[in-house]
C-alpha positions as CSV (number, residue, x, y, z in Angstrom):
1,X,0.0,0.0,0.0
2,X,1.3,3.5,-0.9
3,X,2.4,5.7,1.9
4,X,2.6,9.5,2.2
5,X,5.9,11.1,3.2
6,X,7.2,14.6,2.5
7,X,9.8,16.5,4.6
8,X,10.8,20.1,3.7
9,X,14.2,21.4,4.9
10,X,16.3,24.4,4.4
11,X,20.0,24.3,3.7
12,X,22.1,27.3,4.8
13,X,25.6,28.6,5.3
14,X,24.8,29.1,8.9
15,X,24.8,25.3,9.3
16,X,28.1,25.0,7.5
17,X,26.4,23.6,4.4
18,X,27.3,23.9,0.7
19,X,24.6,23.8,-2.0
20,X,27.2,22.6,-4.5
21,X,28.3,19.6,-2.3
22,X,24.7,18.8,-1.5
23,X,23.7,18.8,-5.2
24,X,26.7,16.6,-6.1
25,X,25.8,14.1,-3.4
26,X,22.1,13.9,-4.4
27,X,22.8,13.6,-8.1
28,X,25.8,11.4,-8.0
29,X,27.8,14.1,-9.8
30,X,31.2,15.7,-9.6
31,X,31.0,19.4,-8.9
32,X,33.4,22.2,-7.9
33,X,32.5,24.9,-5.4
34,X,34.1,28.0,-6.9
35,X,33.8,29.9,-3.6
36,X,36.0,27.4,-1.7
37,X,37.7,25.5,-4.5
38,X,36.5,22.2,-3.0
39,X,35.6,19.4,-5.4
40,X,32.7,17.0,-4.5
41,X,32.9,13.8,-6.4
42,X,30.1,11.3,-5.9
43,X,30.2,9.7,-9.3
44,X,30.7,6.3,-7.7
45,X,27.6,6.7,-5.4
46,X,25.0,4.0,-6.1
47,X,21.3,4.2,-6.1
48,X,20.8,7.4,-8.2
49,X,18.5,6.2,-10.9
50,X,17.6,9.6,-12.4
51,X,18.7,13.3,-12.1
52,X,17.4,16.4,-13.8
53,X,17.4,20.2,-13.7
54,X,14.1,22.1,-14.2
55,X,14.1,25.9,-14.7
56,X,11.4,28.5,-14.2
57,X,10.5,30.7,-17.2
58,X,12.8,33.7,-16.4
59,X,15.9,31.7,-15.5
60,X,19.0,32.1,-17.7
61,X,19.6,29.0,-19.8
62,X,23.1,28.5,-18.4
63,X,21.4,27.5,-15.1
64,X,20.5,24.2,-16.7
65,X,24.1,23.2,-15.8
66,X,24.1,22.0,-12.2
67,X,27.5,23.4,-11.3
68,X,26.6,26.8,-12.8
69,X,23.3,27.0,-11.0
70,X,24.5,26.3,-7.5
71,X,27.6,28.4,-7.8
72,X,25.4,31.3,-8.9
73,X,23.4,30.7,-5.7
74,X,26.5,30.9,-3.6
75,X,27.5,34.1,-5.3
76,X,24.3,35.9,-4.5
77,X,24.0,34.4,-1.0
78,X,27.1,36.0,0.4
79,X,26.2,36.3,4.1
80,X,27.6,33.8,6.6
81,X,24.0,32.7,7.6
82,X,22.4,32.9,4.2
83,X,19.8,30.3,3.2
84,X,20.9,28.4,0.1
85,X,18.3,26.0,-0.9
86,X,14.9,24.4,0.1
87,X,14.7,20.6,-0.2
88,X,11.7,18.4,-0.6
89,X,12.2,14.8,0.2
90,X,9.3,12.6,-0.9
91,X,8.6,8.8,-0.7
92,X,7.8,7.3,-4.1
93,X,4.9,4.8,-4.4
94,X,6.3,1.3,-4.9
95,X,3.2,0.6,-7.0
96,X,4.7,2.7,-9.8
97,X,7.2,1.7,-12.4
98,X,10.4,3.7,-12.5
99,X,9.1,5.7,-15.5
100,X,5.9,6.5,-13.6
101,X,7.9,7.6,-10.6
102,X,9.9,10.0,-12.7
103,X,6.8,11.4,-14.4
104,X,5.1,11.9,-11.0
105,X,8.0,13.9,-9.6
106,X,8.2,15.9,-12.9
107,X,4.5,16.8,-12.6
108,X,5.1,18.0,-9.0
109,X,8.3,20.0,-10.0
110,X,6.4,21.8,-12.7
111,X,4.2,23.4,-10.0
112,X,7.4,24.6,-8.2
113,X,9.0,26.0,-11.3
114,X,5.7,27.6,-12.2
115,X,5.9,29.7,-9.0
116,X,9.4,31.0,-9.9
117,X,11.8,28.3,-8.5
118,X,14.7,26.5,-10.2
119,X,14.7,22.8,-9.2
120,X,17.5,20.2,-9.2
121,X,15.9,16.8,-8.5
122,X,17.1,13.2,-8.3
123,X,15.5,9.8,-7.7
124,X,17.2,7.3,-5.4
125,X,16.4,3.6,-5.3
126,X,18.9,1.1,-3.8
127,X,16.4,-1.8,-4.1
128,X,15.8,-1.8,-0.4
129,X,12.1,-1.0,-0.6
130,X,12.6,2.8,0.0
131,X,12.5,4.6,-3.4
132,X,12.4,8.4,-2.8
133,X,13.3,11.7,-4.4
134,X,15.3,14.7,-3.4
135,X,14.2,18.0,-4.9
136,X,16.5,20.9,-4.3
137,X,15.0,24.3,-5.1
138,X,16.3,27.9,-5.0
139,X,15.0,30.1,-2.3
140,X,15.0,33.3,-4.4
141,X,12.6,34.2,-7.2
142,X,14.0,35.3,-10.6
143,X,12.8,38.6,-12.0
144,X,11.6,39.1,-15.6
145,X,15.1,40.3,-16.4
146,X,16.6,37.0,-15.4
147,X,18.2,38.4,-12.3
148,X,17.9,37.1,-8.7
149,X,15.1,38.9,-6.9
150,X,15.7,40.2,-3.3
151,X,14.4,37.9,-0.5
152,X,12.5,40.8,1.0
153,X,11.4,44.3,0.1
154,X,10.5,47.5,1.9
155,X,6.8,48.3,2.0
156,X,5.4,51.6,3.3
157,X,2.6,51.5,5.8
158,X,-0.4,53.6,4.7
159,X,-3.1,55.4,6.6
160,X,-6.9,55.2,6.0
161,X,-6.5,57.7,3.0
162,X,-3.9,55.5,1.4
163,X,-1.0,57.9,2.1
164,X,2.3,57.1,3.7
165,X,2.6,57.7,7.5
166,X,5.3,60.3,8.4
167,X,7.5,59.4,11.3
168,X,10.4,61.9,11.6
169,X,13.2,63.8,9.8
170,X,16.6,62.1,9.7
171,X,19.9,63.9,10.3
172,X,20.0,65.1,6.7
173,X,16.5,66.6,7.0
174,X,14.8,64.0,4.8
175,X,11.4,62.7,5.8
176,X,11.2,59.1,7.1
177,X,8.0,57.2,6.8
178,X,6.7,54.2,8.7
179,X,7.5,51.0,6.8
180,X,8.1,47.2,7.2
181,X,9.7,44.4,5.3
182,X,7.8,41.7,3.5
183,X,9.1,38.5,1.8
184,X,9.4,38.9,-1.9
185,X,7.5,35.6,-2.3
186,X,5.3,33.6,-0.1
187,X,7.4,30.4,0.0
188,X,7.9,30.6,3.7
189,X,4.2,30.7,4.6
190,X,2.4,27.8,6.3
191,X,-0.4,28.1,3.6
192,X,2.1,27.5,0.8
193,X,3.6,24.5,2.6
194,X,0.2,23.0,3.0
195,X,-0.4,23.5,-0.8
196,X,2.9,21.7,-1.6
197,X,2.0,18.8,0.6
198,X,-1.4,18.5,-0.9
199,X,0.0,18.9,-4.5
200,X,2.3,15.9,-4.0
201,X,-0.6,13.7,-2.9
202,X,-2.6,14.8,-5.9
203,X,0.3,14.0,-8.3
204,X,0.6,10.5,-6.8
205,X,-3.2,9.9,-6.7
206,X,-3.5,10.8,-10.4
207,X,-1.8,7.5,-11.1
208,X,-2.8,5.4,-8.0
209,X,-5.9,3.2,-7.8
210,X,-8.7,4.4,-5.6
211,X,-7.8,1.7,-3.0
212,X,-4.1,2.9,-2.8
213,X,-4.6,6.6,-2.7
214,X,-2.7,8.7,-0.2
215,X,-3.7,11.7,1.9
216,X,-1.3,14.5,3.0
217,X,-3.4,15.2,6.1
218,X,-2.7,13.6,9.5
219,X,-4.9,10.8,10.8
220,X,-6.4,13.3,13.3
221,X,-7.4,15.8,10.5
222,X,-8.8,12.9,8.5
223,X,-11.0,11.8,11.5
224,X,-9.1,8.5,11.7
225,X,-8.6,7.2,15.2
226,X,-5.2,5.8,14.5
227,X,-1.6,6.4,15.6
228,X,0.8,7.4,12.7
229,X,3.9,5.5,12.2
230,X,7.3,7.2,12.0
231,X,9.6,7.4,9.0
232,X,12.0,4.4,9.2
233,X,14.6,5.3,6.6
234,X,17.1,3.1,4.8
235,X,19.5,2.9,7.7
236,X,16.9,1.4,10.0
237,X,15.8,-1.2,7.5
238,X,19.4,-2.1,6.7
239,X,20.0,-2.8,10.4
240,X,16.9,-4.9,10.6
241,X,17.8,-6.8,7.5
242,X,21.1,-7.7,9.0
243,X,19.4,-9.1,12.1
244,X,20.0,-6.1,14.3
245,X,17.6,-4.1,16.4
246,X,16.4,-0.8,15.1
247,X,14.6,1.6,17.5
248,X,12.5,3.1,14.7
249,X,11.3,-0.2,13.5
250,X,10.5,-1.3,17.1
251,X,8.5,1.9,17.6
252,X,6.5,1.2,14.4
253,X,5.8,-2.4,15.4
254,X,4.5,-1.1,18.8
255,X,2.3,1.5,17.0
256,X,0.9,-1.2,14.7
257,X,-0.1,-3.3,17.7
258,X,-1.9,-0.4,19.3
259,X,-3.6,0.5,16.1
260,X,-4.8,-3.1,15.8
261,X,-6.3,-2.8,19.3
262,X,-8.0,0.5,18.4
263,X,-9.5,-1.1,15.3
264,X,-10.9,-4.0,17.4
265,X,-12.4,-1.6,19.9
266,X,-13.9,0.5,17.1
267,X,-15.4,-2.6,15.6
268,X,-16.9,-3.7,18.9
269,X,-18.4,-0.2,19.5
270,X,-19.9,-0.3,16.0
271,X,-21.4,-3.7,16.6
272,X,-22.9,-2.6,19.9
273,X,-24.3,0.5,18.4
274,X,-26.0,-1.5,15.6
275,X,-27.5,-3.9,18.2
276,X,-28.8,-1.0,20.3
277,X,-30.4,0.5,17.2
278,X,-32.0,-2.8,16.4
279,X,-33.4,-3.2,20.0
280,X,-34.7,0.3,20.0
281,X,-36.4,-0.4,16.7
282,X,-37.9,-3.7,18.0
283,X,-39.0,-2.0,21.2
284,X,-40.7,0.8,19.2
285,X,-42.5,-1.9,17.1
286,X,-43.6,-3.6,20.3
287,X,-45.0,-0.4,21.6
288,X,-47.0,0.2,18.4
289,X,-48.3,-3.4,18.5
290,X,-49.3,-2.9,22.1
291,X,-51.3,0.2,21.2
292,X,-53.0,-1.5,18.3
293,X,-53.9,-4.4,20.5
294,X,-55.3,-2.2,23.2
295,X,-57.3,-0.3,20.5
296,X,-58.7,-3.5,19.1
297,X,-59.5,-4.7,22.6
298,X,-61.3,-1.5,23.4
299,X,-63.4,-1.7,20.3
300,X,-64.3,-5.4,21.1
301,X,-65.3,-4.5,24.6
302,X,-67.5,-1.8,23.3
303,X,-69.3,-4.3,21.0
304,X,-69.6,-6.7,23.9
305,X,-71.2,-4.1,26.1
306,X,-73.6,-3.1,23.4
307,X,-74.7,-6.8,23.0
308,X,-75.0,-7.3,26.7
309,X,-77.3,-4.3,27.3
310,X,-80.3,-6.4,26.2
311,X,-79.3,-9.6,27.9
312,X,-79.6,-8.7,31.5
313,X,-77.5,-7.2,34.3
314,X,-76.1,-10.4,35.7
315,X,-74.7,-11.7,32.4
316,X,-73.4,-8.3,31.6
317,X,-71.5,-8.1,34.9
318,X,-70.1,-11.6,34.5
319,X,-68.8,-10.9,31.0
320,X,-67.3,-7.6,32.1
321,X,-65.4,-9.3,34.9
322,X,-64.0,-11.9,32.4
323,X,-62.9,-9.0,30.1
324,X,-61.2,-7.2,33.0
325,X,-59.3,-10.4,34.0
326,X,-58.2,-11.1,30.3
327,X,-57.1,-7.5,29.8
328,X,-55.2,-7.6,33.1
329,X,-53.3,-10.7,32.1
330,X,-52.4,-9.2,28.7
331,X,-51.2,-6.0,30.4
332,X,-49.0,-8.1,32.7
333,X,-47.5,-9.9,29.8
334,X,-46.7,-6.7,27.9
335,X,-45.2,-5.2,31.0
336,X,-42.9,-8.2,31.6
337,X,-41.8,-8.1,27.9
338,X,-41.0,-4.4,28.2
339,X,-39.1,-4.9,31.5
340,X,-37.0,-7.7,29.8
341,X,-36.2,-5.5,26.8
342,X,-35.2,-2.6,29.0
343,X,-32.9,-4.9,31.0
344,X,-31.2,-6.1,27.8
345,X,-30.8,-2.6,26.4
346,X,-29.3,-1.4,29.7
347,X,-26.8,-4.2,29.8
348,X,-25.7,-3.4,26.2
349,X,-25.4,0.3,26.9
350,X,-23.3,-0.5,29.9
351,X,-21.0,-2.7,27.8
352,X,-20.7,0.1,25.2
353,X,-19.7,2.6,27.9
354,X,-17.0,0.2,29.2
355,X,-15.7,-0.2,25.7
356,X,-15.7,3.5,25.1
357,X,-13.8,4.1,28.4
358,X,-11.2,1.5,27.3
359,X,-10.9,3.3,23.9
360,X,-10.4,6.7,25.7
361,X,-7.7,5.2,27.9
362,X,-5.8,3.9,24.8
363,X,-6.2,7.3,23.1
364,X,-4.9,9.3,26.1
365,X,-2.0,6.9,26.4
366,X,-1.4,7.3,22.6
367,X,-1.3,11.1,22.8
368,X,1.2,11.1,25.7
369,X,3.4,8.6,23.9
370,X,3.1,10.6,20.6
371,X,4.3,13.8,22.3
372,X,7.2,11.8,23.8
373,X,8.1,10.3,20.4
374,X,7.9,13.7,18.7
375,X,10.4,15.2,21.1
376,X,12.7,12.2,20.7
377,X,12.3,12.2,16.9
378,X,13.2,15.9,16.8
379,X,16.3,15.3,18.8
380,X,17.4,12.4,16.8
381,X,16.7,14.2,13.5
382,X,19.0,17.0,14.6
383,X,21.7,14.5,15.4
384,X,21.2,12.7,12.2
385,X,21.5,15.9,10.2
386,X,24.7,16.8,12.0
387,X,26.2,13.4,11.2
388,X,25.2,13.7,7.5
389,X,26.7,17.2,7.4
390,X,29.9,16.0,9.0
391,X,30.1,13.1,6.6
392,X,29.5,15.4,3.6
393,X,32.2,17.8,4.8
394,X,34.7,14.9,5.3
395,X,33.9,13.5,1.9
396,X,34.3,16.9,0.3
397,X,37.6,17.4,2.2
398,X,38.9,14.0,1.1
399,X,37.8,14.6,-2.5
400,X,39.5,18.0,-2.4
401,X,42.7,16.5,-1.0
402,X,42.7,13.7,-3.6
403,X,42.1,16.2,-6.4
404,X,44.9,18.5,-5.2
405,X,47.2,15.6,-4.7
406,X,46.8,14.6,-8.3
């Protein structure tokens, strides 16, 4: 069954990262960082099955060359804490052929380039059941003139008449007006991130069967009472395949067990609810039948009384007593049936309440464990990023030393 996974990260100089080295690693290419002179050679890296550059309409054609594009990014991003690239990492549906995976990513990338980004994307598949794509995009827009746009711009605040608001005179005697900075584009907004996540699901669902379709929303937002599993990654699966113990896989196994329990409780509650509805329906039918029976009995008694008026007082009194006894017995039987049904319904409702309480306990425990896992996952993700960055730096350093030695 297809799964949904998308993570969005920012690469920056403040983290000691290089867009050139990152692009070389993801594409399995050999690139030179002109700012530092370091050469990153990952041409022997396995698992890269496709790599491609996609440009927005205003981008210079020379940016179709990977090395030129990312060196141009380094040139414009000259601050020590500058953001260099935005990366989308997505899981590829295993139900697709490799060509379908490529076309799905290409469809998604078209939406990014359509908003003014340049994208460098690669598909990785080591045959370990974890096909995925890395999509590196520029963080600046490109103007109609083919130049890099500023990341932010100065915007003057206006009053109710639409005029600028005067603040003070500067030392040179020039007027200063109230203003603020706005992002040149909306790529940092939560709304845009939500659009990207939804767009990836749509691109996949366009080729998936209805049974296998994915949803970018969390289980909670979908109204599904289920605990989401965490992303395992190739490293965890490699450890498990070698017979080792992976904490991420163990966490997912525990989550699957709890989800199984939740599904059983939900099924029990549904069955109890259906039974209650049926009993309520039967009880309503019994009440209707009781009313009809009483109505028929009343009409019959009226006919009997009419006939007995001309047959004498004694016979009339005798028949009336018989009618009262018969009616009394029928009423007792109906009351007993009603009490029996009420007892059964009460027992079922009590069972439903107990099942509901059990479900709530599981859900409360789930929420507490989810919060704990989120904190731990954030910590480990930070450590994992640090390890990857160190490995990339060491590899770049080794590659540089090797190239210089030659």
